[in-house]
All heavy atoms as a GROMACS GRO file, in nm:
protein
  558
    1MET      N    1  10.272  10.122   9.799
    1MET     CA    2  10.168  10.054   9.722
    1MET      C    3  10.209  10.058   9.573
    1MET      O    4  10.201   9.960   9.502
    1MET     CB    5  10.032  10.107   9.741
    1MET     CG    6   9.987  10.094   9.879
    1MET     SD    7   9.902   9.944   9.908
    1MET     CE    8   9.750   9.999   9.968
    2ARG      N    9  10.253  10.179   9.531
    2ARG     CA   10  10.290  10.186   9.405
    2ARG      C   11  10.418  10.108   9.367
    2ARG      O   12  10.418  10.041   9.257
    2ARG     CB   13  10.323  10.334   9.366
    2ARG     CG   14  10.197  10.421   9.346
    2ARG     CD   15  10.250  10.556   9.299
    2ARG     NE   16  10.172  10.648   9.375
    2ARG     CZ   17  10.189  10.776   9.369
    2ARG    NH1   18  10.279  10.836   9.289
    2ARG    NH2   19  10.119  10.861   9.445
    3LEU      N   20  10.498  10.102   9.455
    3LEU     CA   21  10.628  10.016   9.443
    3LEU      C   22  10.593   9.868   9.433
    3LEU      O   23  10.642   9.808   9.341
    3LEU     CB   24  10.729  10.035   9.558
    3LEU     CG   25  10.853   9.953   9.562
    3LEU    CD1   26  10.925   9.995   9.431
    3LEU    CD2   27  10.926   9.984   9.689
    4ALA      N   28  10.496   9.836   9.507
    4ALA     CA   29  10.458   9.682   9.503
    4ALA      C   30  10.386   9.656   9.363
    4ALA      O   31  10.418   9.555   9.299
    4ALA     CB   32  10.350   9.654   9.606
    5GLY      N   33  10.303   9.748   9.313
    5GLY     CA   34  10.242   9.731   9.194
    5GLY      C   35  10.350   9.732   9.074
    5GLY      O   36  10.348   9.653   8.980
    6ARG      N   37  10.449   9.816   9.087
    6ARG     CA   38  10.555   9.838   8.986
    6ARG      C   39  10.638   9.700   8.988
    6ARG      O   40  10.674   9.641   8.876
    6ARG     CB   41  10.638   9.944   9.008
    6ARG     CG   42  10.730   9.983   8.898
    6ARG     CD   43  10.808  10.109   8.934
    6ARG     NE   44  10.774  10.149   9.069
    6ARG     CZ   45  10.799  10.273   9.119
    6ARG    NH1   46  10.848  10.360   9.050
    6ARG    NH2   47  10.766  10.304   9.236
    7ASN      N   48  10.667   9.643   9.116
    7ASN     CA   49  10.750   9.523   9.109
    7ASN      C   50  10.670   9.411   9.054
    7ASN      O   51  10.736   9.325   8.987
    7ASN     CB   52  10.783   9.495   9.268
    7ASN     CG   53  10.879   9.583   9.321
    7ASN    OD1   54  10.950   9.662   9.253
    7ASN    ND2   55  10.889   9.589   9.452
    8ILE      N   56  10.549   9.404   9.069
    8ILE     CA   57  10.470   9.293   9.017
    8ILE      C   58  10.471   9.304   8.864
    8ILE      O   59  10.498   9.209   8.787
    8ILE     CB   60  10.335   9.288   9.074
    8ILE    CG1   61  10.327   9.237   9.213
    8ILE    CG2   62  10.244   9.200   8.979
    8ILE    CD1   63  10.201   9.247   9.295
    9THR      N   64  10.435   9.418   8.813
    9THR     CA   65  10.431   9.438   8.665
    9THR      C   66  10.566   9.417   8.597
    9THR      O   67  10.572   9.373   8.485
    9THR     CB   68  10.370   9.570   8.621
    9THR    OG1   69  10.442   9.679   8.690
    9THR    CG2   70  10.221   9.576   8.669
   10GLN      N   71  10.673   9.458   8.662
   10GLN     CA   72  10.812   9.446   8.603
   10GLN      C   73  10.849   9.298   8.591
   10GLN      O   74  10.933   9.261   8.520
   10GLN     CB   75  10.909   9.522   8.690
   10GLN     CG   76  10.898   9.671   8.672
   10GLN     CD   77  10.996   9.741   8.751
   10GLN    OE1   78  11.054   9.696   8.853
   10GLN    NE2   79  11.015   9.877   8.731
   11ASN      N   80  10.789   9.220   8.683
   11ASN     CA   81  10.830   9.078   8.685
   11ASN      C   82  10.731   8.983   8.620
   11ASN      O   83  10.728   8.864   8.633
   11ASN     CB   84  10.852   9.031   8.830
   11ASN     CG   85  10.972   9.094   8.892
   11ASN    OD1   86  11.078   9.078   8.839
   11ASN    ND2   87  10.955   9.176   9.005
   12LEU      N   88  10.640   9.043   8.549
   12LEU     CA   89  10.543   8.952   8.476
   12LEU      C   90  10.592   8.870   8.366
   12LEU      O   91  10.531   8.779   8.320
   12LEU     CB   92  10.425   9.037   8.414
   12LEU     CG   93  10.334   9.095   8.518
   12LEU    CD1   94  10.223   9.184   8.443
   12LEU    CD2   95  10.267   8.986   8.591
   13ASP      N   96  10.720   8.894   8.321
   13ASP     CA   97  10.780   8.811   8.228
   13ASP      C   98  10.816   8.667   8.272
   13ASP      O   99  10.833   8.573   8.197
   13ASP     CB  100  10.917   8.879   8.158
   13ASP     CG  101  11.014   8.909   8.268
   13ASP    OD1  102  10.973   8.940   8.377
   13ASP    OD2  103  11.138   8.905   8.233
   14ASN      N  104  10.822   8.659   8.403
   14ASN     CA  105  10.844   8.529   8.465
   14ASN      C  106  10.722   8.488   8.562
   14ASN      O  107  10.721   8.520   8.676
   14ASN     CB  108  10.978   8.531   8.552
   14ASN     CG  109  11.008   8.389   8.620
   14ASN    OD1  110  10.935   8.302   8.592
   14ASN    ND2  111  11.105   8.389   8.699
   15LEU      N  112  10.628   8.429   8.495
   15LEU     CA  113  10.512   8.398   8.569
   15LEU      C  114  10.514   8.259   8.646
   15LEU      O  115  10.429   8.220   8.707
   15LEU     CB  116  10.390   8.387   8.468
   15LEU     CG  117  10.354   8.521   8.404
   15LEU    CD1  118  10.247   8.495   8.303
   15LEU    CD2  119  10.317   8.622   8.505
   16SER      N  120  10.630   8.198   8.636
   16SER     CA  121  10.650   8.064   8.697
   16SER      C  122  10.628   8.073   8.851
   16SER      O  123  10.595   7.980   8.911
   16SER     CB  124  10.778   7.993   8.663
   16SER     OG  125  10.885   8.073   8.702
   17ASP      N  126  10.664   8.196   8.906
   17ASP     CA  127  10.663   8.217   9.060
   17ASP      C  128  10.573   8.331   9.093
   17ASP      O  129  10.600   8.407   9.172
   17ASP     CB  130  10.802   8.229   9.112
   17ASP     CG  131  10.795   8.232   9.257
   17ASP    OD1  132  10.713   8.163   9.320
   17ASP    OD2  133  10.880   8.306   9.326
   18ILE      N  134  10.464   8.347   9.015
   18ILE     CA  135  10.376   8.469   9.047
   18ILE      C  136  10.321   8.460   9.183
   18ILE      O  137  10.305   8.563   9.248
   18ILE     CB  138  10.265   8.480   8.931
   18ILE    CG1  139  10.193   8.613   8.945
   18ILE    CG2  140  10.168   8.368   8.945
   18ILE    CD1  141  10.280   8.728   8.904
   19GLY      N  142  10.289   8.348   9.238
   19GLY     CA  143  10.240   8.334   9.361
   19GLY      C  144  10.339   8.380   9.468
   19GLY      O  145  10.312   8.451   9.561
   20GLY      N  146  10.470   8.344   9.459
   20GLY     CA  147  10.569   8.402   9.542
   20GLY      C  148  10.585   8.545   9.536
   20GLY      O  149  10.608   8.609   9.637
   21LEU      N  150  10.591   8.590   9.417
   21LEU     CA  151  10.602   8.730   9.395
   21LEU      C  152  10.495   8.816   9.458
   21LEU      O  153  10.513   8.912   9.531
   21LEU     CB  154  10.606   8.766   9.245
   21LEU     CG  155  10.616   8.917   9.204
   21LEU    CD1  156  10.740   8.978   9.255
   21LEU    CD2  157  10.604   8.925   9.055
   22VAL      N  158  10.374   8.773   9.441
   22VAL     CA  159  10.254   8.847   9.504
   22VAL      C  160  10.269   8.828   9.654
   22VAL      O  161  10.246   8.928   9.722
   22VAL     CB  162  10.122   8.777   9.454
   22VAL    CG1  163  10.001   8.843   9.524
   22VAL    CG2  164  10.105   8.820   9.298
   23THR      N  165  10.300   8.713   9.698
   23THR     CA  166  10.315   8.693   9.843
   23THR      C  167  10.418   8.794   9.904
   23THR      O  168  10.390   8.850  10.009
   23THR     CB  169  10.355   8.547   9.884
   23THR    OG1  170  10.244   8.470   9.836
   23THR    CG2  171  10.378   8.535  10.033
   24ARG      N  172  10.525   8.801   9.847
   24ARG     CA  173  10.631   8.891   9.891
   24ARG      C  174  10.591   9.046   9.887
   24ARG      O  175  10.620   9.122   9.977
   24ARG     CB  176  10.759   8.877   9.812
   24ARG     CG  177  10.835   8.745   9.832
   24ARG     CD  178  10.968   8.736   9.766
   24ARG     NE  179  10.962   8.741   9.621
   24ARG     CZ  180  10.939   8.636   9.548
   24ARG    NH1  181  10.928   8.517   9.591
   24ARG    NH2  182  10.938   8.646   9.414
   25GLN      N  183  10.513   9.075   9.779
   25GLN     CA  184  10.467   9.213   9.770
   25GLN      C  185  10.353   9.240   9.874
   25GLN      O  186  10.354   9.349   9.932
   25GLN     CB  187  10.415   9.244   9.639
   25GLN     CG  188  10.532   9.239   9.528
   25GLN     CD  189  10.642   9.323   9.558
   25GLN    OE1  190  10.632   9.447   9.597
   25GLN    NE2  191  10.763   9.276   9.548
   26VAL      N  192  10.272   9.143   9.903
   26VAL     CA  193  10.169   9.161  10.007
   26VAL      C  194  10.242   9.181  10.141
   26VAL      O  195  10.204   9.268  10.219
   26VAL     CB  196  10.077   9.042  10.011
   26VAL    CG1  197   9.990   9.043  10.139
   26VAL    CG2  198   9.991   9.044   9.888
   27GLU      N  199  10.346   9.110  10.179
   27GLU     CA  200  10.415   9.122  10.290
   27GLU      C  201  10.479   9.258  10.306
   27GLU      O  202  10.479   9.319  10.405
   27GLU     CB  203  10.517   9.016  10.306
   27GLU     CG  204  10.467   8.879  10.337
   27GLU     CD  205  10.375   8.874  10.460
   27GLU    OE1  206  10.411   8.930  10.567
   27GLU    OE2  207  10.276   8.817  10.457
   28SER      N  208  10.534   9.307  10.191
   28SER     CA  209  10.595   9.436  10.181
   28SER      C  210  10.499   9.546  10.215
   28SER      O  211  10.522   9.641  10.296
   28SER     CB  212  10.668   9.458  10.050
   28SER     OG  213  10.712   9.595  10.038
   29VAL      N  214  10.388   9.544  10.147
   29VAL     CA  215  10.277   9.640  10.179
   29VAL      C  216  10.236   9.627  10.325
   29VAL      O  217  10.206   9.729  10.385
   29VAL     CB  218  10.164   9.628  10.073
   29VAL    CG1  219  10.051   9.712  10.117
   29VAL    CG2  220  10.209   9.655   9.936
   30THR      N  221  10.208   9.510  10.373
   30THR     CA  222  10.155   9.485  10.497
   30THR      C  223  10.261   9.554  10.608
   30THR      O  224  10.214   9.626  10.702
   30THR     CB  225  10.143   9.340  10.538
   30THR    OG1  226  10.050   9.282  10.446
   30THR    CG2  227  10.096   9.317  10.677
   31GLN      N  228  10.392   9.539  10.587
   31GLN     CA  229  10.492   9.584  10.678
   31GLN      C  230  10.484   9.743  10.668
   31GLN      O  231  10.496   9.808  10.769
   31GLN     CB  232  10.622   9.540  10.647
   31GLN     CG  233  10.644   9.400  10.685
   31GLN     CD  234  10.783   9.348  10.647
   31GLN    OE1  235  10.858   9.410  10.580
   31GLN    NE2  236  10.809   9.214  10.689
   32ALA      N  237  10.467   9.797  10.554
   32ALA     CA  238  10.458   9.944  10.529
   32ALA      C  239  10.340  10.001  10.606
   32ALA      O  240  10.335  10.123  10.641
   32ALA     CB  241  10.455   9.984  10.385
   33LEU      N  242  10.233   9.926  10.611
   33LEU     CA  243  10.110   9.976  10.671
   33LEU      C  244  10.093   9.933  10.814
   33LEU      O  245   9.970   9.939  10.858
   33LEU     CB  246   9.987   9.935  10.583
   33LEU     CG  247   9.984   9.992  10.446
   33LEU    CD1  248   9.871   9.924  10.365
   33LEU    CD2  249   9.982  10.145  10.440
   34SER      N  250  10.188   9.900  10.880
   34SER     CA  251  10.172   9.856  11.017
   34SER      C  252  10.289   9.907  11.115
   34SER      O  253  10.385   9.956  11.060
   34SER     CB  254  10.161   9.704  11.028
   34SER     OG  255  10.294   9.649  10.983
   35GLY      N  256  10.268   9.901  11.230
   35GLY     CA  257  10.372   9.933  11.331
   35GLY      C  258  10.388  10.083  11.369
   35GLY      O  259  10.322  10.160  11.309
   36PRO      N  260  10.484  10.106  11.453
   36PRO     CA  261  10.503  10.246  11.490
   36PRO      C  262  10.549  10.343  11.379
   36PRO      O  263  10.520  10.461  11.396
   36PRO     CB  264  10.601  10.232  11.606
   36PRO     CG  265  10.658  10.095  11.601
   36PRO     CD  266  10.566  10.013  11.520
   37GLN      N  267  10.612  10.293  11.276
   37GLN     CA  268  10.654  10.378  11.178
   37GLN      C  269  10.543  10.424  11.100
   37GLN      O  270  10.533  10.542  11.042
   37GLN     CB  271  10.751  10.304  11.082
   37GLN     CG  272  10.887  10.281  11.152
   37GLN     CD  273  10.980  10.197  11.056
   37GLN    OE1  274  10.939  10.135  10.961
   37GLN    NE2  275  11.102  10.191  11.096
   38PHE      N  276  10.435  10.337  11.075
   38PHE     CA  277  10.317  10.375  11.015
   38PHE      C  278  10.242  10.486  11.079
   38PHE      O  279  10.199  10.595  11.028
   38PHE     CB  280  10.229  10.270  10.981
   38PHE     CG  281  10.105  10.296  10.907
   38PHE    CD1  282  10.109  10.368  10.785
   38PHE    CD2  283   9.979  10.247  10.942
   38PHE    CE1  284   9.996  10.394  10.713
   38PHE    CE2  285   9.865  10.278  10.877
   38PHE     CZ  286   9.868  10.356  10.748
   39VAL      N  287  10.228  10.467  11.215
   39VAL     CA  288  10.151  10.568  11.303
   39VAL      C  289  10.235  10.700  11.296
   39VAL      O  290  10.176  10.799  11.281
   39VAL     CB  291  10.150  10.520  11.447
   39VAL    CG1  292  10.101  10.624  11.539
   39VAL    CG2  293  10.060  10.395  11.456
   40ALA      N  294  10.374  10.688  11.302
   40ALA     CA  295  10.451  10.816  11.297
   40ALA      C  296  10.439  10.886  11.156
   40ALA      O  297  10.425  11.014  11.163
   40ALA     CB  298  10.602  10.786  11.315
   41ARG      N  299  10.420  10.812  11.048
   41ARG     CA  300  10.403  10.875  10.927
   41ARG      C  301  10.262  10.944  10.919
   41ARG      O  302  10.250  11.054  10.854
   41ARG     CB  303  10.410  10.777  10.810
   41ARG     CG  304  10.552  10.741  10.787
   41ARG     CD  305  10.557  10.665  10.638
   41ARG     NE  306  10.480  10.555  10.621
   41ARG     CZ  307  10.500  10.426  10.659
   41ARG    NH1  308  10.608  10.389  10.711
   41ARG    NH2  309  10.417  10.332  10.634
   42LEU      N  310  10.164  10.881  10.970
   42LEU     CA  311  10.030  10.942  10.978
   42LEU      C  312  10.040  11.064  11.072
   42LEU      O  313   9.973  11.175  11.028
   42LEU     CB  314   9.932  10.842  11.041
   42LEU     CG  315   9.906  10.723  10.952
   42LEU    CD1  316   9.819  10.618  11.036
   42LEU    CD2  317   9.828  10.762  10.826
   43GLN      N  318  10.109  11.069  11.171
   43GLN     CA  319  10.120  11.186  11.254
   43GLN      C  320  10.201  11.300  11.192
   43GLN      O  321  10.153  11.416  11.202
   43GLN     CB  322  10.201  11.150  11.396
   43GLN     CG  323  10.114  11.078  11.490
   43GLN     CD  324  10.192  11.048  11.625
   43GLN    OE1  325  10.264  10.950  11.617
   43GLN    NE2  326  10.159  11.129  11.717
   44SER      N  327  10.292  11.263  11.107
   44SER     CA  328  10.362  11.365  11.031
   44SER      C  329  10.268  11.434  10.930
   44SER      O  330  10.302  11.534  10.878
   44SER     CB  331  10.489  11.308  10.963
   44SER     OG  332  10.447  11.227  10.857
   45ARG      N  333  10.150  11.368  10.896
   45ARG     CA  334  10.056  11.425  10.803
   45ARG      C  335   9.951  11.504  10.880
   45ARG      O  336   9.853  11.556  10.819
   45ARG     CB  337   9.991  11.315  10.729
   45ARG     CG  338  10.078  11.229  10.658
   45ARG     CD  339  10.112  11.289  10.521
   45ARG     NE  340  10.206  11.191  10.458
   45ARG     CZ  341  10.229  11.203  10.320
   45ARG    NH1  342  10.164  11.290  10.260
   45ARG    NH2  343  10.313  11.109  10.277
   46GLY      N  344   9.978  11.531  11.011
   46GLY     CA  345   9.877  11.613  11.084
   46GLY      C  346   9.781  11.546  11.188
   46GLY      O  347   9.703  11.606  11.249
   47LEU      N  348   9.782  11.414  11.187
   47LEU     CA  349   9.700  11.339  11.272
   47LEU      C  350   9.758  11.334  11.415
   47LEU      O  351   9.875  11.338  11.439
   47LEU     CB  352   9.670  11.187  11.230
   47LEU     CG  353   9.566  11.172  11.120
   47LEU    CD1  354   9.591  11.236  10.993
   47LEU    CD2  355   9.540  11.024  11.110
   48SER      N  356   9.663  11.340  11.517
   48SER     CA  357   9.701  11.323  11.651
   48SER      C  358   9.753  11.173  11.673
   48SER      O  359   9.723  11.090  11.593
   48SER     CB  360   9.594  11.362  11.750
   48SER     OG  361   9.494  11.256  11.740
   49GLN      N  362   9.811  11.153  11.788
   49GLN     CA  363   9.854  11.014  11.825
   49GLN      C  364   9.731  10.919  11.821
   49GLN      O  365   9.738  10.806  11.767
   49GLN     CB  366   9.923  11.010  11.954
   49GLN     CG  367   9.957  10.872  12.011
   49GLN     CD  368  10.069  10.802  11.944
   49GLN    OE1  369  10.153  10.859  11.903
   49GLN    NE2  370  10.065  10.670  11.927
   50ALA      N  371   9.627  10.965  11.880
   50ALA     CA  372   9.506  10.882  11.893
   50ALA      C  373   9.449  10.859  11.746
   50ALA      O  374   9.406  10.744  11.725
   50ALA     CB  375   9.399  10.942  11.986
   51GLN      N  376   9.435  10.960  11.677
   51GLN     CA  377   9.375  10.942  11.542
   51GLN      C  378   9.472  10.850  11.454
   51GLN      O  379   9.420  10.760  11.381
   51GLN     CB  380   9.368  11.079  11.466
   51GLN     CG  381   9.270  11.182  11.516
   51GLN     CD  382   9.292  11.309  11.476
   51GLN    OE1  383   9.398  11.358  11.446
   51GLN    NE2  384   9.165  11.377  11.447
   52ALA      N  385   9.596  10.866  11.462
   52ALA     CA  386   9.697  10.791  11.380
   52ALA      C  387   9.682  10.640  11.423
   52ALA      O  388   9.689  10.553  11.340
   52ALA     CB  389   9.833  10.841  11.399
   53THR      N  390   9.673  10.624  11.556
   53THR     CA  391   9.656  10.482  11.608
   53THR      C  392   9.530  10.410  11.554
   53THR      O  393   9.534  10.295  11.519
   53THR     CB  394   9.672  10.486  11.763
   53THR    OG1  395   9.791  10.538  11.806
   53THR    CG2  396   9.653  10.340  11.816
   54GLU      N  397   9.428  10.490  11.557
   54GLU     CA  398   9.295  10.438  11.508
   54GLU      C  399   9.293  10.416  11.357
   54GLU      O  400   9.253  10.302  11.317
   54GLU     CB  401   9.180  10.534  11.544
   54GLU     CG  402   9.045  10.489  11.498
   54GLU     CD  403   9.000  10.364  11.560
   54GLU    OE1  404   9.055  10.308  11.653
   54GLU    OE2  405   8.891  10.312  11.503
   55VAL      N  406   9.346  10.489  11.286
   55VAL     CA  407   9.366  10.479  11.137
   55VAL      C  408   9.451  10.352  11.113
   55VAL      O  409   9.413  10.262  11.034
   55VAL     CB  410   9.427  10.600  11.071
   55VAL    CG1  411   9.465  10.565  10.927
   55VAL    CG2  412   9.330  10.713  11.071
   56ALA      N  413   9.556  10.340  11.177
   56ALA     CA  414   9.645  10.222  11.168
   56ALA      C  415   9.563  10.091  11.207
   56ALA      O  416   9.579   9.987  11.133
   56ALA     CB  417   9.777  10.230  11.256
   57ARG      N  418   9.483  10.094  11.311
   57ARG     CA  419   9.409   9.976  11.354
   57ARG      C  420   9.311   9.944  11.232
   57ARG      O  421   9.300   9.834  11.204
   57ARG     CB  422   9.339  10.005  11.489
   57ARG     CG  423   9.264   9.895  11.538
   57ARG     CD  424   9.166   9.927  11.651
   57ARG     NE  425   9.059  10.006  11.603
   57ARG     CZ  426   8.944   9.968  11.533
   57ARG    NH1  427   8.943   9.836  11.487
   57ARG    NH2  428   8.853  10.043  11.496
   58VAL      N  429   9.242  10.041  11.191
   58VAL     CA  430   9.141  10.020  11.074
   58VAL      C  431   9.206   9.961  10.952
   58VAL      O  432   9.166   9.862  10.894
   58VAL     CB  433   9.066  10.146  11.052
   58VAL    CG1  434   8.968  10.128  10.924
   58VAL    CG2  435   8.975  10.183  11.166
   59VAL      N  436   9.319  10.021  10.920
   59VAL     CA  437   9.394   9.978  10.803
   59VAL      C  438   9.442   9.826  10.815
   59VAL      O  439   9.430   9.747  10.727
   59VAL     CB  440   9.513  10.074  10.766
   59VAL    CG1  441   9.606  10.015  10.674
   59VAL    CG2  442   9.464  10.208  10.720
   60ASN      N  443   9.507   9.802  10.935
   60ASN     CA  444   9.553   9.658  10.957
   60ASN      C  445   9.435   9.570  10.955
   60ASN      O  446   9.455   9.451  10.913
   60ASN     CB  447   9.626   9.669  11.086
   60ASN     CG  448   9.764   9.725  11.077
   60ASN    OD1  449   9.832   9.705  10.986
   60ASN    ND2  450   9.789   9.805  11.175
   61ALA      N  451   9.322   9.599  11.010
   61ALA     CA  452   9.208   9.513  11.008
   61ALA      C  453   9.168   9.479  10.860
   61ALA      O  454   9.131   9.367  10.828
   61ALA     CB  455   9.091   9.572  11.085
   62ARG      N  456   9.167   9.580  10.783
   62ARG     CA  457   9.127   9.567  10.645
   62ARG      C  458   9.231   9.484  10.565
   62ARG      O  459   9.193   9.395  10.488
   62ARG     CB  460   9.110   9.705  10.565
   62ARG     CG  461   9.062   9.691  10.430
   62ARG     CD  462   8.927   9.630  10.421
   62ARG     NE  463   8.883   9.627  10.273
   62ARG     CZ  464   8.825   9.531  10.222
   62ARG    NH1  465   8.794   9.420  10.294
   62ARG    NH2  466   8.794   9.533  10.096
   63VAL      N  467   9.362   9.510  10.595
   63VAL     CA  468   9.461   9.425  10.536
   63VAL      C  469   9.443   9.280  10.561
   63VAL      O  470   9.460   9.196  10.486
   63VAL     CB  471   9.602   9.473  10.579
   63VAL    CG1  472   9.704   9.374  10.544
   63VAL    CG2  473   9.624   9.608  10.518
   64GLU      N  474   9.411   9.254  10.688
   64GLU     CA  475   9.389   9.106  10.735
   64GLU      C  476   9.266   9.054  10.664
   64GLU      O  477   9.271   8.939  10.622
   64GLU     CB  478   9.384   9.098  10.881
   64GLU     CG  479   9.507   9.121  10.961
   64GLU     CD  480   9.608   9.024  10.917
   64GLU    OE1  481   9.585   8.898  10.895
   64GLU    OE2  482   9.728   9.055  10.884
   65GLU      N  483   9.164   9.128  10.643
   65GLU     CA  484   9.039   9.082  10.573
   65GLU      C  485   9.088   9.050  10.425
   65GLU      O  486   9.043   8.938  10.373
   65GLU     CB  487   8.937   9.192  10.564
   65GLU     CG  488   8.869   9.224  10.689
   65GLU     CD  489   8.773   9.328  10.686
   65GLU    OE1  490   8.738   9.377  10.573
   65GLU    OE2  491   8.732   9.382  10.794
   66LEU      N  492   9.164   9.138  10.362
   66LEU     CA  493   9.202   9.109  10.234
   66LEU      C  494   9.294   8.990  10.215
   66LEU      O  495   9.288   8.912  10.123
   66LEU     CB  496   9.275   9.232  10.172
   66LEU     CG  497   9.171   9.354  10.148
   66LEU    CD1  498   9.256   9.474  10.113
   66LEU    CD2  499   9.078   9.327  10.043
   67ARG      N  500   9.384   8.975  10.321
   67ARG     CA  501   9.474   8.869  10.318
   67ARG      C  502   9.397   8.728  10.323
   67ARG      O  503   9.413   8.626  10.251
   67ARG     CB  504   9.575   8.870  10.429
   67ARG     CG  505   9.673   8.756  10.426
   67ARG     CD  506   9.755   8.751  10.564
   67ARG     NE  507   9.808   8.881  10.605
   67ARG     CZ  508   9.930   8.914  10.587
   67ARG    NH1  509  10.014   8.828  10.535
   67ARG    NH2  510   9.975   9.034  10.636
   68THR      N  511   9.292   8.728  10.411
   68THR     CA  512   9.219   8.612  10.428
   68THR      C  513   9.137   8.579  10.296
   68THR      O  514   9.128   8.463  10.260
   68THR     CB  515   9.111   8.631  10.548
   68THR    OG1  516   9.183   8.656  10.669
   68THR    CG2  517   9.015   8.512  10.558
   69GLN      N  518   9.080   8.682  10.233
   69GLN     CA  519   9.005   8.659  10.113
   69GLN      C  520   9.104   8.602  10.003
   69GLN      O  521   9.075   8.512   9.924
   69GLN     CB  522   8.943   8.796  10.061
   69GLN     CG  523   8.826   8.840  10.142
   69GLN     CD  524   8.791   8.976  10.101
   69GLN    OE1  525   8.835   9.039   9.998
   69GLN    NE2  526   8.683   9.030  10.169
   70GLY      N  527   9.221   8.661  10.000
   70GLY     CA  528   9.324   8.603   9.897
   70GLY      C  529   9.359   8.471   9.922
   70GLY      O  530   9.376   8.390   9.833
   71GLN      N  531   9.373   8.433  10.055
   71GLN     CA  532   9.413   8.292  10.079
   71GLN      C  533   9.297   8.198  10.043
   71GLN      O  534   9.317   8.087  10.001
   71GLN     CB  535   9.445   8.278  10.232
   71GLN     CG  536   9.581   8.340  10.269
   71GLN     CD  537   9.607   8.348  10.415
   71GLN    OE1  538   9.520   8.340  10.495
   71GLN    NE2  539   9.731   8.372  10.447
   72GLN      N  540   9.168   8.247  10.072
   72GLN     CA  541   9.064   8.153  10.040
   72GLN      C  542   9.041   8.146   9.885
   72GLN      O  543   8.998   8.046   9.840
   72GLN     CB  544   8.934   8.217  10.104
   72GLN     CG  545   8.928   8.200  10.251
   72GLN     CD  546   8.820   8.289  10.321
   72GLN    OE1  547   8.739   8.365  10.250
   72GLN    NE2  548   8.791   8.259  10.440
   73ALA      N  549   9.068   8.251   9.815
   73ALA     CA  550   9.068   8.244   9.664
   73ALA      C  551   9.173   8.149   9.605
   73ALA      O  552   9.155   8.098   9.513
   73ALA     CB  553   9.076   8.381   9.604
   74ALA      N  554   9.292   8.144   9.665
   74ALA     CA  555   9.402   8.064   9.619
   74ALA      C  556   9.374   7.923   9.655
   74ALA      O  557   9.373   7.828   9.584
   74ALA     CB  558   9.531   8.106   9.687
   0.00000   0.00000   0.00000
């Protein structure tokens, strides 16, 4: 998430493609917060498989809500 924020702020000098930049960063964050690698990272922090899977499910649902809100705002 920090990397996405840094990438956006570093590229603010070229606002002509801010929509594309934000879209790419959203995709990057979405990929980092999904899939088996995310569950494995959660497990490495001490969560059980079931806990990690549930956290990933909740996070992914929230990401989708935010994506929908962003699309509606655009």
